[in-house]
C-alpha positions in Angstrom: 42.4 3.8 -1.0 39.9 1.3 -2.3 40.0 -0.6 1.0 38.9 2.5 2.9 36.1 3.1 0.5 34.9 -0.5 0.7 35.0 -0.3 4.5 33.0 3.0 4.5 30.4 1.6 2.2 30.1 -1.6 4.2 29.8 0.2 7.6 27.2 2.5 6.1 25.2 -0.4 4.7 25.3 -2.2 8.0 24.2 0.9 9.9 21.2 1.4 7.5 20.2 -2.2 7.9 20.4 -2.0 11.7 18.4 1.2 11.7 15.7 -0.4 9.6 15.5 -3.4 11.9 15.0 -1.2 15.0 12.1 0.8 13.6 9.0 0.0 15.7 6.6 0.5 12.7 8.3 -2.0 10.4 5.2 -3.9 9.3 2.8 -0.9 9.3 3.2 0.0 5.7 2.5 -3.6 4.5 -0.6 -3.8 6.7 -1.9 -0.5 5.5 -1.4 -1.5 1.9 -3.3 -4.8 2.5 -6.2 -2.9 4.2 -6.3 -0.3 1.4 -6.4 -3.0 -1.2 -9.2 -4.8 0.6 -11.3 -1.6 0.8 -10.8 -0.9 -2.9 -11.9 -4.4 -3.7 -15.0 -4.0 -1.5 -15.8 -0.7 -3.1 -15.6 -2.2 -6.6 -17.8 -5.1 -5.6 -20.4 -2.7 -4.2 -20.3 -0.7 -7.4 -20.7 -3.9 -9.5 -23.7 -5.0 -7.5 -25.4 -1.6 -7.0 -24.4 0.1 -10.2 -26.9 -1.6 -12.5 -29.7 -1.1 -10.0 -29.1 2.6 -9.7 -28.8 3.0 -13.5 -32.2 1.1 -13.9 -33.8 3.5 -11.4 -32.4 6.5 -13.3 -33.6 5.2 -16.6 -37.0 4.7 -15.2 -37.4 8.3 -14.2 -39.7 10.3 -16.6 -39.5 14.0 -16.8 
């Protein structure tokens, strides 16, 4: 009984591994995460550079 269960689990694990290897978009998710992280860092850098300048202009406005 345990041998049959072990065989079933092993075959299922091997099938899942083979399916994952055959996927054509295997590296896409890693690439998209790297690009997204780069864009977030770029946005934060722009905010750090331009933020104080915008705030200075806002504070200089008189009503």
